[in-house]
N, C-alpha and C positions, 0 to 999 in steps of 0.2 A: 296788209297795212304797211308793213315792214318792206316786205319787196315794193310794193306801188311808191313809197316815201324814196326810197332810195333809187329805184329806178330813175325817177323824174329828178330826183336830182343831179343825178348824172350829167342828164340833159343839159339841165341848166348850168351845173355849175363852170361851165367854161365862159358865162356870161355873168360871172359872180356879180361883179361891179355893178353893172347895168343896173341888175336884180335890188341891191342893195339900194341905191337912188329911186329906184320906182316907189320900191318898201318908204322909204323914211317921204316921199314927197305926198305919196295916198294915206301915209298917217298923219300926217300935219295937217291935207285937205280934213280927213274926218275927225281928227282931233286936233283944232290947233290949239289948246292949250297945254298941249303935251311938246310945243315947241320949247317953251322956255327951261323943259328940264332939261335940254341940250345945248352943248357949245355953238359958237357962230361956224366955227369948222368943223365940218362933219366927217373929213377925213378918216380921223381915226376911229371914229364913232361907227361908220359902216364897215371898217376892216374887223371892229371888233365882233360887230350882227354876224360876218361872214364864218368869223371862226364859232362863235355860238351855234350856227346854223351846222356847220360840217359837225361840231362835238356832238352835238344831239342825234344828225345822221347816223353817225357811228355806234351811237348807245342805244339807239330806238327798239333793240329787240334785247338789251341786258339792262334791264329795272331796277335791278340791285346797285347798278350803279348811277344809273341816269335818275331816279327819284332823288336819292342823298344829294345829287348835283344841282339838281331843278330847287329842292327847297332851300338852298344856300341860296342862288339867285334870288329865289322870293323873297328870303329875309333883306338881301343886301337891296334892293331896288325900292325899298321902304324908303329910303334915303329921299329918292326922289319924289314922293308922294304920289307915287301908284296909287291908284283904283281899280274895280274891275271894271269901269267902261274904258280904261285904256287897254287893257287885255282883249275889249271886243275889238278896238280901233287895231289895236296891232294884230291880231287873229285873221280880220279882215284884210287888212294891206299885205300881208305874208303870203295869204292863198293866192291874193291876186295877182303879187309880183311872180311868184314861181307858176302860175298858170300861164301870164303872158312869155315866160321866155320857155316856156315847155313846148309851146304852140299845137302844133297836130298832135303831137303826143299824150296831150291832156284830153283824161274821158271824164266822165262822170264819177267813175270809179276810184279814178285819182284824188277826183275833191273830194270825195267822203275821206278816203284815206289821209289824208294832210289835215282835215279837219280837223277826224281821229287824235289823226296825231300831237294837234297841236292843242286840244282839249286836254289832251293828257297833260301836257306842258304847263298848259296855264292852272290847272286843278291845284297840281304839286304845288306850283309856284305859289299860286292867292293861297292855300288852305297854309303855307309856312309864314307867310308874312300875316295871316290873321290870327295865328296861333303864337306870334312873337310877342312877349311883351318887354323884350328891354328894349331900351333908344335906338332908335333909327339910327344914329350915327353919335361919335364920342367928339366933345372940341378937345382939342392937345396944343399943348403951348410949346417950341420949339425951345429948346435949352439949349443945347451944340449943335455948333454947325463945322466941323472937321473937315475940309476939303484936302484930299490927297490924290495930288497932280492935278490937271489943269481940267479933266473929266470925270471923276469919281469924286464923291464926297459920301460922310457918315453924319447920319442927322439922327440926334436923339430929340424924343420928346415926350410931354408927359402931361397924359389923357386928367381930366380934372376928375374922374374914376375911372379904376380901371378895367382895360378891354380885357374880356376871359374868350382868349385867345389860347391855342394849345398850341408847343413848338413846332414850327415846320406849317404852319399856316400861313394864309397871307391874308389883307386887308386893302380893301380899297380907299386912297387916299385922296383928297380935296385940299390945294392950295390958295392961299389968297392972289397970290400972283396971277394961277388960272383957273378964275372960279368956271364949276359945271365941269372941267375936264378931270372925269375921277381917274385915275388909275390903279394899277394893284402894286402894294410893294409886300413885301416880306418883311415880319419882322427878326432881326439879326441876333435876338436874345432870348431865353427863356422868362416868363414874366418875373416881373420883380416886388418887391416891395412895396416901392415907391410908386408903383407903376410906370416906369421910363421904359420906351420903347426904341431901340437902334433900326435906322432903317440904313440901308448902303444902296448907293444910286449912283449910276454911271449914266453920262449920256447918251444917246441912241441918235442917231441920223434921223431927222426929221420929230425929233422927238420935243414937243413945246412942254412939256411937263419937265421932263427930266431936266433939260437944260436951265429952266427956272429956279429946278431947286438946287444943283450943283453951283449955279452961279448967283444966285439973288438970294435963297433963304436968308434971316438973319434972326436971331435969337428974340422972341416976344411973340415970331409970328404965330397964327392960330391956325392951324392944321382940323380936318374934320376928317377921322376916320370910320369907313363903314363896318358892318360886322365881319368877323372873319369867318373866313372859307378856307376851300381846299383840302385834302386828303392824306398829306404827308405828317402822317403822325407815327408817334413812335413810342407801344405797350414795351417798354422795358422788361417785364415779366412774364410776358406772351410773347416774345418775338423769336423769329429765326436771328440768327447772327445777318449784319448789313453790310450790303455796299452803296455808299452813296457816289454820285456822279455829280458833281458842281462845274458850272463853266462861269467864269465872270462872276459876276454881281447874283447869278443864280446860288451860290455860297448859301447866303441869306439864313433861307430857310434849315439848311442842314446845320449852319453855325447857331441856332437857336436847338437842337435839337439836341447836337453835341453841348450846349453849355447846359442844358437842363440833365444829361447825364453824366456828366461829370460832378452834379451834384450826389452822385453813389459810389460806393467803393468798387459795387460789381454789375455789369453791364453785358448787354450783347456784345459779341466782337465786332466793329464797325474799321470799314477799310473804305477810306474816303479819298476819292480820285477828284484833284482839283488843276482844271483848265485853264490858260489863256494863251492867246496868241506869243506874249514874249512876256517876261519874267514880270516884269514893271504889271501885270494886268493878275500876278497872282499877290494882290494886297495886303493879305491875311496872311501870309505863309509862315510868317515867323511867329506867330500867336497860336498858329495850329500845329506847328512843332512844338511848339513849349508846352502844350497842353498833351501832346502825344507823349513826349519824353514823362510826365507825370503819370499817365494815365496808359495803364498797358494795353487795355483793351481798343486804342486807338489807333491806327494805322494811317499814316499821309502820304497819298502819293503826286509831286508834284505831275505836270505836264505842260508840254510845251509845244505848239504846232510849228515854230518860228526857233532862232536861235540854237542853231545843231551844235553847238560849242559851247551850248550851256555843261555846266557839272551838275549832278546831283537832282536831276529831274529826268522823268521819260519824255520820248518825241514822237510827236504824231498827232492825232487827234484824241479826242476822249473816248469816243468810240474805238480807234485804234488800240489803245492802250489798255483799256477794259477789258475786251476780248482775247489779247494777249495775255493776259492774265488767267483765262478760262471762262469756263459758261458761267459759273457761278449760281449754280440749279440748285445749291440749297440755301440758298440767302434771299432775304428781301432786299430789293433794288429800289434807291428813290434817286430820281431824275430830274435835274432842274436849271436851267440855264436860257439860252434863245433857240423857238421853236425850232429851229433847223437844226439845234444840237443832238435835242430832244429827240427829233425824228431818226436823227441818223443814227445816235446810242440806241435806241431802242428798236430800230431794224437790226442792228447788228447782233446786238446782242441775244435778240429772237434765233437769226440765223446760226448764234454761235450753241444756243441750245437752253438758254434763259427762259422758263414758262412766263407768259405772257401774264397770267393773276400773280406771279412775285414781282413784276415791275408796277411803281406806282409814279405818277407825273402830274402835276396840275397845268392845264390848257391855258389859264390866261395871266400871263405874269408880266408879258412885256408893255413895256411905255407903251 
């Protein structure tokens, strides 16, 4: 099953955009009421489907990683009102879309392999959704919107009741300016007594939601927050020392973990590489340096790709600088940022000798 799924997907992947369009066209034909779950503009949704499929194919023979991921997706999809009939329509549309673009290489055996793979995926998601007794989403009022430059804002929201996330996880977010355009954002603080959550948001090219948040969010707006997701968590009593690699607002989950660790006197050693193109991109550097000055377990290394005359920083990409410091073979590694940064950093660290099972990153955090 694994071999057939991967071989057929390798043939189809060059036509991935067409596959996604065909898939959604068939899905909405089979289940017209499903269309109401999605935004009018489907461009980002198609991209998200492709990333999910690629991630599934990568993990299809690694159930210890795949099943927790699918269970999180199942819990998260409750916010759409998904029922079992929708899963049936999705499976039919998916298999027909892959079959169409696999052309002559498609066989009955390949179709059975995809049906088996999708059954595993759907069963894990449905079981998780049915077992969940918490809310499908949390209403959260914006209490502060602090703009840092023209393209970055820190937004604080206060849910009606606490969201049970762990530092390092992310949540899906819907804002009133962009209904049905759910996006993933990472809390930048450990859970607080009043339940408030900080989010760091930078506008991205073509980012309808990020631009709306940075430019138009106001106190009093009510957001909806989906269930917590993600694998980037730290057990301070049962972990190796840590390397954190954060690009831009990928700092947020690392900041939440550091925020939690700062509540304790003794912690694993943490080496944080914090990167950006120019110095202005390192918007939280001063706060991090203050934390490092009072917490000897924390080391902060700022990294710049441009501004070669800047002092007190390392120069190069995050991948360059992290591997320049060593292989980090004895530490756990957390990576967060743009997909391109994650790919390049993880690839370079593997070549440098960092064990794959020591590296953790989440794939669905971009606008």
